N, C-alpha and C positions, 0 to 999 in steps of 0.2 A: 599701560604704556611701559615699554622697556627700551633700553638703549644698548648699543654695542659699537665697537670701533671697526670701521671698514676703510681700508686704504688711507689710514691716518685721520679719518674724520669720524665724528660721533654721529651715528644714525639712530633716529628715534623710530620706534615701531609701535603702532597702536592697532589692536585687534579687539573686536567686540564679538558678541555671539551672533555674527552674521557670516556670510561667505566672502566678506571683503576685508582686506588687510592693506594698510597704507604704511609706507616707509617715508619718513621726512628727515631732512637734514637738520643740523642744529640751528639753522637759520629759518626753518619752517618751509623750505622748498620741498615740494612733492617729488620724490625720487622714483618710487615704484608703487604701482597699484596691483595687487594680487587678488584675483577673484576665483574662488573655488567653483569648479564646473563638474558636471557629471562626466565620467570617463567616456560615455557614449557620445558626448558633444565634441570630443577632440576631432580635429581634421583627420581625414583618412590617411594623409601622408605621414602624420605623426604616429598613428597606431601601426601603420605598416613598418615604419622605421624601428619600432620597439617590439615587434612580434616575437623576435628571438630572445628578448631580454626577460620575459616572464609576464605575469599578470600585472596590470596597472591597478593599483589600489586607490590612488588619489590623483586628481588633476587640478591644475590651476592655470589660468591665463595670466601672464605678467605683462604689464604695460609700463614701458620706461621711455625716456627721451629717445633711445636708440631704436625703439620699435616694440613689436609684440612677439613674445615667445611663450612656450608652454612648459610648465614644470610638472613632472609626474613622479610618482613614487612607485618603484618596482622592488618589492622586498624591502631591504634596508638601503636602497640606493635612490637618490634623488637625481633625476635626469632632466636636463634642460634641452629643449628641442625647438627649432624654428618651424614656421608653418609649412615649409617644404619638406620637413622630415629630417633635416640635418641635425645630428646630435652635437650640441655645443659644449655640454659639460656633464660630467657624471661625478657625484660625490656620495661616498658611502657614509651613511649617518650612523653615529655612535650614540647610543642612549646613555645619558649621564644620570647619576643618582639624583632623584628629586625632580627630574624633567618629566612632568606628566602632561605635557602640552598635547600629545596625541591621544 
C-alpha cells in the first residue's frame, strides 16, 4: 500500500500480484479501479486513435465515478483515451532512481 497527494487530498493505492489496482481516499472511498487487460482487448476506436503514436506495450481499463477510460503505454508515454478514441491526456513518464515498479 502506498499513498500520494492528488489535488490536495491523500490517495491510498493498493496493488497485489494481480491485474487489479484500487485507489482509495483517506476516508476509504473507492476512487479508481484499474484492471490490466491484453492490448488486443482494447476497443478498435482506441487502437485506431493511437496507431500513429507507436506500439502499445501495456493497457488498463480505468473505472471511476465519471466513467470508463483506457490507459495505455506507448514508449515512455502514458496516454488516457475514452472508448470513442478521444485522447484525454498524455503524460511522459520519467523513471526515478529506485522505481522498479515496471
